[in-house]
C-alpha positions as CSV (number, residue, x, y, z in Angstrom):
1,M,-17.7,17.2,-137.3
2,D,-19.7,15.1,-139.8
3,P,-20.5,11.5,-138.9
4,V,-18.1,10.0,-141.5
5,T,-15.2,12.0,-140.2
6,A,-16.2,11.2,-136.6
7,N,-16.2,7.5,-137.4
8,T,-12.9,7.8,-139.2
9,Q,-11.4,9.7,-136.2
10,Q,-12.6,7.0,-133.8
11,H,-11.1,4.3,-136.0
12,V,-7.8,6.2,-136.4
13,I,-7.5,6.7,-132.6
14,K,-8.5,3.1,-131.7
15,H,-6.2,1.5,-134.3
16,S,-3.2,3.9,-134.3
17,P,0.2,2.2,-134.5
18,Q,2.2,2.0,-131.2
19,N,4.6,4.6,-132.5
20,T,1.9,7.3,-132.4
21,K,1.7,7.5,-128.6
22,G,1.9,11.2,-127.7
23,F,0.4,12.3,-131.0
24,P,-2.3,14.8,-129.8
25,L,-5.9,13.8,-130.3
26,R,-6.5,17.1,-132.3
27,W,-3.9,15.9,-134.8
28,H,-5.7,12.6,-135.1
29,R,-8.7,14.6,-136.2
30,V,-6.6,16.3,-138.9
31,V,-5.4,12.8,-140.2
32,A,-9.0,11.5,-140.1
33,M,-10.2,14.4,-142.2
34,H,-7.4,13.9,-144.6
35,L,-8.3,10.2,-144.9
36,D,-11.9,11.2,-145.6
37,G,-10.6,13.1,-148.6
38,M,-10.8,16.7,-147.3
39,K,-8.4,19.2,-148.8
40,D,-5.8,20.8,-146.5
41,K,-7.4,24.2,-146.7
42,D,-10.8,22.8,-145.6
43,I,-9.1,20.9,-142.8
44,A,-7.3,24.1,-141.7
45,L,-10.6,26.0,-141.7
46,A,-12.4,23.3,-139.7
47,C,-9.7,22.9,-137.1
48,G,-8.5,26.4,-136.8
49,Y,-5.0,25.8,-138.2
50,T,-3.1,27.3,-141.1
51,E,-2.8,25.2,-144.3
52,N,1.0,25.1,-143.6
53,S,0.3,23.6,-140.1
54,V,-2.0,21.0,-141.6
55,Y,0.7,20.1,-144.2
56,R,3.3,19.8,-141.4
57,I,1.0,17.6,-139.3
58,L,0.2,15.3,-142.2
59,H,3.9,14.9,-142.9
60,L,5.0,13.9,-139.4
61,P,6.2,10.3,-139.0
62,Q,3.3,9.5,-136.7
63,A,0.7,10.8,-139.2
64,Q,2.4,8.9,-142.0
65,A,2.2,5.7,-139.9
66,I,-1.5,6.2,-139.2
67,R,-2.1,6.8,-143.0
68,Q,-0.1,3.7,-143.9
69,Q,-2.0,1.5,-141.4
70,S,-5.4,2.9,-142.6
71,L,-4.5,2.2,-146.2
72,G,-3.5,-1.3,-145.3
73,H,-6.8,-1.8,-143.5
74,T,-8.7,-0.4,-146.5
75,A,-6.8,-2.7,-148.9
76,Q,-7.7,-5.7,-146.7
77,R,-11.4,-4.7,-146.7
78,L,-11.4,-4.3,-150.5
79,E,-9.7,-7.7,-151.0
80,A,-12.3,-9.3,-148.8
81,K,-15.0,-8.0,-151.2
82,F,-13.3,-9.3,-154.3
83,N,-15.4,-12.5,-154.6
84,K,-18.6,-10.6,-154.0
85,V,-17.8,-8.1,-156.8
86,V,-16.9,-10.9,-159.2
87,D,-20.3,-12.6,-158.4
88,V,-22.1,-9.3,-159.1
89,I,-20.3,-8.8,-162.4
90,D,-21.0,-12.4,-163.4
91,A,-24.7,-12.1,-162.6
92,C,-24.9,-8.9,-164.6
93,L,-23.3,-10.5,-167.6
94,D,-26.3,-12.8,-167.7
95,D,-28.9,-10.1,-167.2
96,P,-31.6,-9.9,-169.9
97,E,-31.1,-6.1,-170.1
98,P,-28.5,-5.3,-172.8
99,A,-27.4,-2.0,-171.0
100,I,-26.6,-3.9,-167.8
101,R,-24.7,-6.6,-169.7
102,L,-22.8,-3.9,-171.6
103,S,-21.9,-2.2,-168.4
104,A,-20.8,-5.5,-166.8
105,T,-18.7,-6.3,-169.9
106,D,-17.0,-2.9,-169.6
107,K,-16.2,-3.5,-166.0
108,W,-14.9,-6.9,-166.7
109,F,-12.6,-5.7,-169.5
110,K,-11.3,-2.9,-167.4
111,A,-10.8,-5.1,-164.3
112,T,-8.9,-7.8,-166.3
113,G,-6.7,-5.2,-168.1
114,K,-8.1,-6.3,-171.5
115,Y,-9.7,-2.8,-172.0
116,Q,-7.8,-0.4,-174.2
117,P,-9.0,3.2,-174.2
118,D,-11.1,4.1,-177.2
119,K,-9.0,5.7,-179.8
120,G,-12.1,6.5,-181.9
121,T,-11.4,3.6,-184.3
122,T,-14.2,2.3,-186.3
123,I,-14.4,-0.6,-188.7
124,N,-17.1,-0.5,-191.4
125,N,-18.8,2.3,-189.3
126,F,-18.9,0.1,-186.2
127,T,-17.2,0.9,-182.9
128,A,-16.1,-1.8,-180.6
129,E,-19.0,-0.9,-178.4
130,D,-21.5,-1.4,-181.3
131,L,-20.0,-4.8,-181.9
132,V,-20.3,-5.8,-178.2
133,V,-23.9,-4.6,-178.1
134,Q,-24.7,-6.7,-181.2
135,M,-23.0,-9.7,-179.7
136,L,-24.9,-9.3,-176.4
137,N,-28.2,-9.0,-178.4
138,G,-27.4,-12.3,-180.2
139,D,-26.9,-10.6,-183.6
140,N,-24.0,-11.5,-185.9
141,I,-21.7,-8.7,-187.2
142,N,-24.0,-8.0,-190.1
143,G,-27.0,-7.3,-187.8
144,N,-28.8,-10.6,-188.4
145,K,-30.1,-12.7,-185.6
146,Q,-28.1,-15.9,-185.0
């Protein structure tokens, strides 16, 4: 078992909800592999089960409870990183390198929901990305330095 799955399995066993008592340890391994993103057929191969058995294990109420608790724990960890991520994006928006500023701008637009997928629209042969690059470089729309 790889170290990531081993860590996930230890976490799953240690933090399993009370209603998973009696849930075999080998099934905890199946849930841990699933939480690590493995496909059912790969889990089956690694554990010696059929794909159907893996599917049935993952749909047991105990497995569902473990998955829900793990997702809640992950959501809490992500929420705790929110301010750190905002600080990094903020710092990148002030970076002297235009490519870093552009990437940070893209992340900010997507995170705030202000990003609309590119529909290939151009105005006067400029894409929205071209316009943002010019703005980040201190150029006005016509390409002249401000």
